[in-house]
C-alpha positions in Angstrom: 125.4 81.1 104.3 121.8 82.2 104.9 120.6 85.5 103.5 120.8 88.5 105.9 117.6 89.6 107.7 117.8 92.9 105.7 117.8 91.0 102.3 115.0 88.8 103.5 112.9 91.8 104.6 113.5 93.5 101.2 112.4 90.3 99.4 109.2 90.2 101.4 108.6 93.9 100.8 109.1 93.5 97.1 106.7 90.5 97.0 104.0 92.4 99.0 104.4 95.5 96.8 104.1 93.4 93.7 101.0 91.7 95.0 99.4 95.0 95.9 100.3 96.4 92.5 98.5 93.5 90.9 95.5 94.0 93.2 95.5 97.6 92.2 95.4 96.8 88.5 92.7 94.3 88.9 90.6 96.6 91.1 91.0 99.4 88.5 89.8 97.0 85.7 86.8 96.1 87.8 86.1 99.8 88.4 86.2 100.4 84.6 83.8 97.6 84.1 81.4 98.9 86.7 81.6 102.4 85.2 80.7 101.0 81.8 77.7 99.2 83.3 76.7 102.4 85.1 76.8 104.4 81.9 74.9 101.8 79.9 72.3 100.9 82.5 71.7 104.2 84.3 72.9 107.3 82.5 71.1 106.3 79.3 67.6 106.9 80.6 65.8 110.0 81.8 64.0 109.0 85.0 60.9 110.6 86.5 60.5 111.7 90.1 59.5 108.1 91.0 62.8 106.7 89.6 61.2 105.0 86.6 61.5 105.3 82.8 59.0 103.7 80.4 60.5 102.7 77.1 57.7 102.9 74.5 59.6 101.0 71.8 60.2 97.9 73.9 57.4 98.4 76.4 59.8 98.0 79.3 59.9 100.0 82.6 63.5 100.8 83.7 64.2 101.7 87.3 67.0 103.7 88.8 68.3 100.7 90.7 71.2 100.5 88.3 72.8 103.4 90.2 74.5 100.8 92.4 77.0 100.3 89.6 78.2 103.9 90.2 78.8 103.2 93.8 80.7 100.0 93.0 82.8 101.8 90.5 83.7 104.5 93.1 84.5 101.8 95.8 86.8 99.8 93.4 88.5 103.0 92.2 89.3 104.0 95.8 90.5 100.5 96.6 92.8 100.6 93.5 94.2 103.9 94.6 94.8 102.7 98.2 96.5 99.5 97.0 98.7 101.5 94.6 99.7 104.1 97.3 100.6 101.3 99.7 102.5 99.4 97.0 104.5 102.4 96.1 105.3 103.1 99.8 106.4 99.5 100.4 108.9 99.4 97.5 112.4 98.5 98.7 114.8 101.3 98.3 
């Protein structure tokens, strides 16, 4: 006898919730990685009003273009939270 439509729907909801939970975890890990890059490449330097920092020890000019890592970290964190909220809402009861 084939499974009832209710059991089939619960199976699909469980699979989608599991996939969204996995996507949430991966997105959170990418967010952590982007946050680490942001801290290492941007927060480490004191930039002037032109958005540059000259490192006398290495004779290198650092620009504030690494701030994009902060934006990526925020986007991936919001994506992780959205996936997690949707996964928790889709769990079969």
